[in-house]
N, C-alpha and C positions, 0 to 999 in steps of 0.2 A: 495414834495413827495419824500420819501426815496426809494432807489433802493431795489428791492426784492432780498433776498439772493438766489444764485444759486449754484448748485454743480459744482465744477471745473472739475470733471471727472464723467464718467458714474457710476451709482450705482453698486457696486460689488455684485456678486452672494453670497448668504449665504453659508458658509462652514458648511456642516452638515453630512459629511461622513468621514470615516477614511482616505481614500486616499486623499481627498481634504484637510483634516487637515494636512497631511504630506507635501503637496505642500505649504500650507500656512506657515507652520513653516520654510520651506526652504526660502521662500520670506522674512520672518522676520529676519532670520539669515543673509541674504544678505544685509539688511538695516544697518543703523548706528544711534548711539545715543540712548537716552532713549525711552521707550515705553509709549504711551498714551493709557489708557484703560477706556472705559465707558460701564457700564452694564445697560440694559433696562429690565424693568419688566412690566407685564400686569396683574393686579389683577381682571380680569373679570371672567366670568364663564368658559371660555375656557382655561384659564391659571391659574397657581398658582402664589405664590409670589417668585418663584425661578427666577434666571436670565435666560431669554430665548433668549437674543441676546446680544452678547458682541462685541463691536467695538474696534479694535486695530489699532493704528497708529504708524509708525516708519519712520523716514526720509529715503528717497530713497527706500521705500518698498510700495507696494500697500496697500490701506486701506482695512482691513479685517473685515468682518462681520461673527462672529462665533456663531453657535448654540452649546452651551456647554453641552446639554443633550444627552447622548448616548442612543442608542436604544437596550441595552442589556436586558432591562426588561420594564415594563410599570407601575411601582409603582406610578409615578407622575400622570398618567391617572386615576389610581384607587383612588387616593386622590380626584380627581374631581368628581367621581361618588359616593363617599361615602355617601353624604347627601341623594341621591336617594335610595341607598341600605338600609340605616337606616330607612328612612321614609316608605319604602314599606316592611320592615321586610324580606329582601331577604338575603339568604346565598350565598356569592360569593367566589368561589375558583378559583385558577389560577395555571397554569403550564407553565414553560419556558424551551425550549430545543433549544438552539442556538449553532449549531456546527461550524458555520463559521461567520466571521465578516460580519456585515450587511452594505450594501453600498447603501441603499435606503434613500430618504429624510426623516428626522426624523419628521418634521412638518406635512408632508403629512400622514405618518403612524400613528402619534398620533391622527390626525383628524379621521381617519378610526376607530381606537381603541375606541375613545370616542363615536362616533356615534353608533357603534355596541354594546358597553356595555350599553349605555342608552336605546337602543331598547330592549336588552335582559332583563334588569332589569324591564322595563315597561311591557314586555310581560310575565314575569315569574309568575305573580300572587302573592297574599299575603296570607300566607307566600309562598315564592318560592325559587328556587335554580338556580344559574347561574354558569357556568364553562367557563373560558376563557383560551385559549392556544396561546402561541407565539412560533413558530418554524421556524428555518432557517437552510439551508445548503448552500453549495457553489453556488447552482443554483437558489433556490427559497426561498421566505419568505412566511409563512402562519400565519394568525391570525383568530381564530375561537371563536365564542361565542355560547354556548348551554344553553338552558333553558328548564325547565320541564313544561312550560305552554302549551297553545294550539299549536298543530302541524300546521306548515305552509308548503304547497306544493310549488313547483317551480312556478306553474302557479299563485298561490296566491301572491307570492312575485313579479312576473312580473307585476301583476295588481297593486300592491302597489307602485312599482317603477314608473309606468306610472302616477299614481295619484300624487306622489311626484314631478314628472317632471312638473306637473301643479300647483306647489306651495302648495300642500296639506301638512300642517305642522305636520300631525299625525305620520309620519314614522320615526322621529328622525334621518333623514339624511342617510337612506339606499340608496337613489338615488345618493347621493354624493359618497358613497362607490363604487357603480357600475361605476360611471363616472371616479373616480380615477383609478379603476382597468382597465378600458378600455384605459385610457390615457397612462398607464404604461405597457400595454401589458399583463395584468394579468386577473384575473377572480373574480367573486363574485356570489355565488350560495348557494342554500339550499343543505345540505347533505342528499341525498335521502336514505342513509343507516342508518341514525341515528334512535335510538329507540324512546322512549317516548319524546314528546316535539319537539323542533326545534333546529337545529344546522346550523348556517350560517358560511360560510368559505370564507375568502378573501385571495387572493394570488397575488404576483407580482414577477417578476424576481429580483433576488438579484444582481443587477448591477446598475451602475450609468448611467445617460442619455447619456454621450459620449460613454460608452461601448455599449449601445443599438444601437446607430447610426453606430458604427463600425461593429457590428454584422450583421446589415441589409445591 
């Protein structure tokens, strides 16, 4: 029987924010010798064929796991929802207003974006309209999806979230969005001031985990 391969060191955290990338580059600069680079791709429904994880090795420097996709827009997420948009004959528009560097985990935010967009496209009707917005300032990040389909109240969404918490598959992951918002000290609610249709708003502090601990 052959020995099972084991990690010689603990699995490093994924570098997915600008400050973490700056620290990682300093570690690489302090190393010596050539760089070893390996890119991983995942061709499932959740991901596209872009490189979503890059591993970098250099002697006398820690192994780095880099998320190379910046969160200054969500064009890659739109690529994933395009088949649903086309199938349901939905007109999807977007708006991006990023005033400050985003310091939130990119994989987490993309999961929220994907879940909310799929829900909006499903609820918009055929033909329908969906509008998505990504905004960020120095303190907060917001992502919202509005559709012109059936209006949803806050009470109705709470009931849907309870159903999804019981593994009801019909909600396209809104329960996950609420859980992520709670975990990161943010929020996920229905915009009660929106006009026709429904607008869901997700927000979270625009800071990294270690900054949140320091603030607390």
